[in-house]
C-alpha positions in Angstrom: 86.0 119.6 117.8 84.6 120.9 114.7 80.9 120.8 114.1 80.0 120.4 110.4 77.8 122.9 108.8 74.2 121.2 107.7 71.6 122.3 105.0 71.3 125.8 104.3 67.6 125.7 104.0 66.8 122.9 106.6 63.1 122.1 105.7 63.4 122.8 101.8 66.6 120.9 101.7 65.7 117.9 103.5 62.3 117.8 101.8 64.1 117.5 98.5 66.7 114.8 99.9 63.4 112.8 100.9 61.8 112.9 97.8 64.7 111.9 95.8 65.1 108.9 98.2 61.6 108.0 97.5 62.0 107.9 94.1 65.2 105.8 94.4 63.5 103.3 96.5 60.2 103.0 94.5 62.3 103.0 91.1 65.2 100.5 92.2 68.2 101.0 90.2 67.7 104.2 89.1 70.6 106.6 89.2 69.2 109.7 90.9 71.4 113.0 90.6 72.4 115.0 94.0 74.6 117.8 93.6 74.5 120.0 96.8 77.3 122.4 97.2 78.1 122.8 100.9 77.9 119.4 102.7 81.7 118.6 102.2 82.1 116.5 105.5 85.3 114.9 106.1 85.1 111.1 105.0 81.7 111.4 103.6 80.3 112.2 100.2 77.7 115.1 100.0 75.2 112.4 98.6 75.9 110.4 102.0 76.0 113.4 104.2 72.6 114.8 102.6 70.9 111.3 103.1 71.6 111.3 107.3 70.7 114.7 107.5 67.4 114.3 106.0 66.0 110.8 106.9 67.6 110.9 110.5 66.2 112.0 113.7 65.9 111.2 117.5 64.1 108.1 116.7 66.9 106.7 114.4 69.8 104.6 115.9 72.9 105.1 113.6 75.6 102.6 113.4 78.3 101.3 110.8 82.2 101.6 110.3 83.6 103.9 112.7 86.5 104.7 110.2 83.4 106.4 108.0 81.7 107.8 111.2 84.5 109.1 113.1 84.0 111.0 116.4 83.6 114.5 114.3 81.0 113.0 112.0 79.1 111.3 115.2 79.1 114.8 116.9 78.1 116.6 113.7 75.2 114.4 113.0 74.0 114.3 116.8 73.9 118.1 116.6 71.8 118.0 113.4 69.7 115.6 113.8 69.8 114.3 117.7 70.2 110.4 116.5 71.6 108.4 118.9 74.7 106.1 117.7 75.0 102.4 118.4 77.9 100.4 118.6 75.9 97.1 118.2 74.8 97.5 114.6 71.8 95.1 115.3 70.3 98.0 117.0 70.6 100.4 114.3 67.8 101.7 111.9 70.5 103.4 109.6 73.9 102.0 109.1 76.9 103.4 106.8 79.4 101.0 105.3 81.7 101.0 102.2 81.5 98.1 99.5 83.9 96.1 101.7 81.3 95.3 104.3 81.1 91.3 105.1 78.2 89.3 104.8 78.5 88.3 108.4 77.9 92.0 109.3 74.9 92.4 107.3 73.5 89.2 108.5 73.6 90.9 111.8 71.2 94.0 110.9 67.6 94.1 111.5 65.5 92.7 108.8 62.0 93.5 110.6 59.5 90.9 110.7 56.6 89.3 109.0 54.2 92.0 111.1 56.5 94.9 111.3 58.8 94.8 108.4 59.0 98.6 108.5 61.3 97.7 111.5 64.4 97.1 109.4 67.7 98.8 108.8 68.4 100.9 105.8 72.0 100.3 104.7 74.1 103.0 103.0 77.0 102.0 100.9 79.3 104.7 100.3 81.1 103.9 97.0 84.9 104.5 96.7 84.6 104.3 92.8 83.2 107.3 90.6 80.7 105.2 88.9 77.4 104.3 90.0 75.1 104.0 86.7 72.4 102.2 85.0 74.9 101.0 82.3 78.6 101.9 81.5 80.6 101.8 78.0 83.4 100.1 80.0 81.9 97.7 81.8 83.2 96.9 85.4 83.8 93.3 86.7 80.2 92.8 87.5 76.5 94.1 86.6 73.4 93.6 88.7 70.2 92.8 87.0 67.4 93.8 88.8 63.5 93.0 88.4 60.4 93.7 90.4 58.3 96.5 91.6 58.9 99.9 90.3 61.0 98.6 87.5 59.4 98.1 84.0 60.6 94.7 82.5 64.3 94.7 83.8 67.3 97.4 84.7 71.0 96.8 84.9 73.4 99.1 87.1 76.8 98.6 87.8 79.2 100.1 90.7 82.8 100.2 90.4 85.0 97.8 92.7 81.7 95.7 93.5 82.9 91.7 92.9 81.1 88.7 92.7 82.6 87.9 96.4 81.6 91.1 97.6 79.7 90.5 101.1 77.0 92.8 99.8 76.4 90.8 96.6 76.6 87.7 98.6 73.6 88.9 100.7 71.3 90.1 97.6 71.7 87.1 95.8 71.7 84.4 98.5 71.4 85.9 102.0 68.2 87.5 101.9 65.3 86.6 104.3 61.5 85.8 103.2 59.6 88.9 102.0 58.5 91.4 103.3 61.6 91.2 105.6 64.9 92.4 104.5 67.3 95.4 104.0 66.8 98.5 101.8 70.1 99.7 100.4 71.3 103.1 99.0 74.6 103.5 97.1 76.3 106.6 96.9 78.9 108.5 95.2 79.6 111.9 95.2 76.8 113.5 93.1 74.6 110.2 92.4 72.8 107.6 94.5 70.8 104.3 93.7 68.3 102.7 95.8 67.5 98.7 95.9 64.5 97.9 97.9 64.1 94.7 99.7 61.2 94.0 97.1 63.8 93.8 94.1 64.9 90.6 92.7 68.6 90.8 92.1 70.4 88.8 89.6 74.5 88.6 89.1 75.6 89.1 85.6 79.4 88.6 85.5 81.0 90.8 82.9 82.7 88.9 79.6 
């Protein structure tokens, strides 16, 4: 079993990613570039790997798609972060799925409570498409219009392969609990990511 390499400069590199995540979640829908050479783990984008290495620790149970989080990835993450892995996603604070995750699975995840909303789950969605941006010249099937804290007026972004029938979209438009409870999302591609905090209002605009 191979243990994959982590950050070259642990504290410095982790801080860089952490600051970018803070920006992504405080400015929802803003495309954040992250190009880190060396984090080429099987199944995972470098951005996905960087997020887990930076944000997870011994107090962060990890769960999600077993195809993405296979045995090699789990052992490598456990080595670098000491994070425990859970089979029951409702017990996880940090999960990884792709765009095909169902609404039923998202419904199981921890949303926090009115008194402790910080006990919610952060959902990393690793996107198979190459585009994750604020606008595209050739629009995909779906655009998401965002408004709320951290967004001047309105922001629009689109992700390849995300459709109106997607469990993610269904959760965002009608499955979310009453604020301050909810899930925080981070969508990743190979060198970019976008955050959607639970404070963000999402409206779906099918492309014509």
